[in-house]
N, C-alpha and C positions, 0 to 999 in steps of 0.2 A: 669257188668253183661251183657248177652246177654238174650235177650226175645224170651224162646220157641216160634219153630213152630209147627201150630199144623199138624198131620196128621193123614186121618180118615182109620182105617183099618176095611175091612169090609168082614165077613166069618160067616157063620153058625156054622162052628166047633170052640169049644173054645180053643182047641191043638192047630191048626193051629194057632188063634191068640195068642197064647203065643209062638209059635213059630218066626213071625212074630215079637213082641215085644222084643224078645232076640235079632233079629238081630238089629232091629231102636234102642230100647232104649239109648239115652244121652239125657245129657242137654240140648243139641239143641233143642230135639223136647219133643213134647206135643202129645203122641198117643193117640187116642180117638177110642175105640175097640164099635163093633156093629154086632149084628149077623142079622139084616133083613135090609130090603129095605126100611121100614116105618122110623126105628130108624135111617139109614143112611141119607133121605131127613130130616130130625129133624135137628139131628146134621149141617147140609148144610145149614138152617135157620138161626139156632145161630152161627156158628163161620166161619172163616175162615181155610183154608186150604191151606196149599201148593201145598199137591198131593192126590192120592185115592189109597191106598191099595186095588184090590177088585177079589173075587173069582166067577168065570162065574155062578160054579155051587152051586143053592143055590135054597131052597125049595120056591116055590109063587114065585116070581119076581127072576128072576136071573140074572145075572149080566149086559147081555146085554141090558135087558130092565131098567134095573135101572139108566146104564151107558147114554140110550136113552134120560130118562126120564130127568137125570141129567143137559144133556146140550141144554134140550129145556129152562130152569129158565139161566135168567139173572145173577145172583147172583154167580150161581156155574158153568156156561156154560164154563168157559176159565180153568178151574182145570182141570190140566193133572191126565189121569186116567191108572195106568199100573194095566192088566189084570192077575190074577193066576188063572194057570187051572192043576187039574192032568191028565188031557189026550190031546194026542196028537191030536190038530187041523189042519184040512186041508185046502187048501188055503182059499177055500172057507167061512171056519170058520172065518180065521185070517181077511182076509177082512171085513166081515161082522166087527167082532172087532173095526177096525180099521175107518169105517164108521159112527160108533157110539161114536168114540170119545176118543179109545184109544190111547195110545202114545208108548205103548210097552206090548208085552208079556211075560211071565215067565208061567216054568214049574213047577210044584211041582214031585220031592224033588227040595228044594230053593235052588240057590248058593247064600249063602246070602251075598259075597262080592259083586256081580252082584248086587243085588237088594240093598245093601245100598250104592251103588256107585250111581246107579240109582236116587233114593233117595234123595239124597245130592245133583245131580246138579240142582232139582227142589226144593229143599230148597234155596239154594245160587240162584237162581234165584226169587224165590218169595220175598225173600233177598232183593233183588237188585231191584225188579218192585217197592215193598213198598217204600221202599229210594227213588225213582226216583220220585216216585207219590208223598211221603212228602215234597221233594225238587221241585217239580212243584207248590206244593200249597203255599208252603212258598214264591216261586219267584212270583207267579201271586197275593199273597196278598200284597208282597213287591210292585208291579205294581201298582195294586189298590191304595196303600198309596201314592207311588209317583206321583201316578193320580194325590189323591188330591191336596199333596203338592204343584203340578203342577199347579191346580188350584186356592189354595190359590194367591201362586204368583203372576199368570196371573191377577188375583181381585187385587193385591195390586201393581201390575206394571202400572194397568187401573187406580185406583183410584189415583195414585202416579201423569200419565199423565194428569188423569185430574185436579187434583190439581196444577199441572204445568203450564197448559194453560190456569187454570183461575187466578193465581199468572197472566202468562205473558200478558192477557188479561186487567185485571186490570192496569197494570203500564203501558200498552201501552193506555188507557183513560187516566190514571192518566198524562200520556208524553203530546198527545193532549191538557189535559183539561190547563196543565201548559203554555204548548207551544201557544195557542189560548191566555192564559191571557194574557203573553208575549205580544205576536202579540196587542191585541185591547186594555193591560190596557196600563203597560209599555211605549209601542212604542208613543200611540196614547200621553200618557204624558208626553213623552219628546220630540213630534214632538210641543205640546204646549207646550214645556219650549223655545222649536226653535223660533217658533214665536215670544212668547213675547221676547225674546233677540233680536230676528231682529227688533220689534220696539224700543228696547230701544236704539240700536244701530242707527237707524236712529236720534231719540232725542238726544242722546247725539253727530252725526254727524253734524245736524242741527246747535246746540251753540258752535260747534270747541271743543270741549272736548277731552282733550288725551285719556279718558276711554273707547272712543270708540274702541281703539284696543283691550283693555280686551275682551269687548260684540265678535270683529270679533272671539277670542282666542275661546269664549265660547260656540260660536258659528260650531266651526269647531270639537273641544271636544263631543258638541250633537249631529253634523252630525256622529260622529264615532260608539258616544253609540246607536242612533238607529240605525245603520246600524250592529252595535253587537248583538246589541238585535231582531232584525229581523233575522238575519243568526239563534241565538240561538232557537228562534220561529220555521222559520223552520226544524231546526232541531229533536224537540221535535215535531212536528206536519206538516211534510210535507206536506202542501195544495198542493205543485202542483203533487203529488203523486197523488191524488185523482182527476185532473181535465187534468192534462197533462201528467201523466202516468210516470213509473218509471224511462225511457230513460231523461226525463228532470230533473226529482228528481235528479238521480244520477250524471247530471252536476251540480248542483246546489251544491248538496253537494261538489262536486270535489272543484268548485272555492271559494267554502266557506272555506271549509282547505285548499288550496293555498293562501287563503289570509290569513287568521289569524293563520294560524300556520308557515308560511312561506317556508314552503316545496311548491312543485311542485307534483303537483297532476291531474293528465289526465286522460278520457276517451276514450274509444274506443267502438264505437257499429258498426260490422262488417257486421249486418241484423239489418234489424229493428222488434222491438219485439212490440207489442201491447199485454198486459195479461188484461186481461179480469177480471179474480178474483183482485179482492182489496185484498184479507189476500195472498195470492203469491207473489203479488208486495212487498204491506208490510214488509214479510218477507224478501226478498231477499236484503230491503234499507236496512233493519235495520243490519243484517249481514255485506253490505261493509259499514257500519260504523261503525260497534264492527272494524271490520277488521281495517277498516283507524287506529282506537281510541288507537289501539293495536302496529302497525307500527310506530306508532308518540311516544306513552306511551313508552312500553317497546321496541321496535326494534330503536327507535332512528333513523328513515329513512329520506331520505330525499326526496325522491322521491315515489312515489306510482301511481303505473297505475291499474285503472279500465278497465276491460273490460265485456262483456255482451254481447254474441252473441247467435245462435242456432248452435250444433253443432250433431256429430254422437248419440250421447247420452241423447240428448234432448236438454235444455236451461241453459246451462252451463253461471258461473258466476266467472270471475278469479279476485283477489285482489294478487299485486304484488309487494314487496317492497324491498327496496336498504339497511333494515335494519340488523342488528348483527344477525337476523335471531334465528337459538335455541342453539345459544351461552347465552341468556337471561335465566336462569332458570323461570322463568314466564313464556317466549314463549315454555318451553320445559314442562311444567308441568300441564300451563294453570292455568284459573283464572275461575270467576264465568261467563265474560261475555265470555271466550271459550266456557262453557258450556252451556252457551244461547243459541248461535253461532250454537250449535251443537242441541241442544233442537228446536230450529227454523227450522231445516233442519230436521231432523225428523215429526214434524209436517207438513210438504209438503208433506215429504215421499221421501225427494232427500237427497243423498249423499254429506256428507261434509268432504272434507281431508284440512287439516293444514301441511304441511313439509318443508323442506329448500326449495329454487326457484331452477333452473339451473347453474343462477349466482351468488348465493348467498339470501339472504335475507329471507323473507318466502314470502311463494307462498297459498294463501287461495283457494280454489274452489269449487264450490258449483253447482252440475249437478242434475234439478230436468227433467225426463224422459216424464214425461207424465205433463205440467203442466199447460193444461187446455188455453193454448195462441197460439194468433194466430200469425205469423210469415213469415215476406217478408224480398226478399234481397235488398235491397238499387240499386239502379240502377244508 
């Protein structure tokens, strides 16, 4: 059901109002009749109107004066006014009427079709304006609600990032602790056992006992265990990263990978890179470490190449392997390790890309535009 639209009819003569009502009366119009300027102003305060049909000749305040007053009020200044007059108006009077806000002039006796047609236009315009206003208000409300949701989402993302950072920092500290314990605890104990074994070897050798061969084999096993424990300790807590920088730490990572996994892992450094920020260095090291682990574990790689250099886009780390690449479901869909690599890159504001290499295998690239690093080209 259509809600009727208000139309204000202003004329001091009841008979004229009856005529106007008979012409304009429909279910879509709510006609409000007034016979004085004061009554018209009161109606404009209490109601909204699509248009005003206003007689010019009225006792007291005439139509022109009333129109001028209507247009000075913010609430009613945009309401279209159709002037009615029983007398022919010269050009000066017509211009005066338009000057106070009239949109049209009609003379009596009225042509009912013309009046109805003009009023219908203003009614449609009023409905359209109301609909647009309502739609705009709804849209603004949706924007407000969307902003609130976006704000909540932003806070959730920030809280999640803070939590991820906390977990990552705790994990890093725990790895460092375990690495330190391996280096200072287990490695020292194994070294002590190796020393005692050496003393036992000397005693057995002095007595010419055949068990001396067992002590020699034990010494070799202990040496291998010490080397492996030290390598594990360096992987968990790369001390050289703090003292000698990322380049040395990556060299050691490549060497230990080659030694213990029986693959070829090499580094290349077209430029000399000194990173002042330890957090940047540790994240780059862990990304390289995780990429190598994935290449061996999931990619079944036999060769891994590490490359750290300054490029046009900033500091770049490349890890290329010759493994099966994205033929592996784990490599294609990613696991926790890949997620952590991406998170470490985001923490630095770096870009991480994992995809197929030009000659097969997998290529991991991490690029940091402003690494806070000092970069110098090697001679």
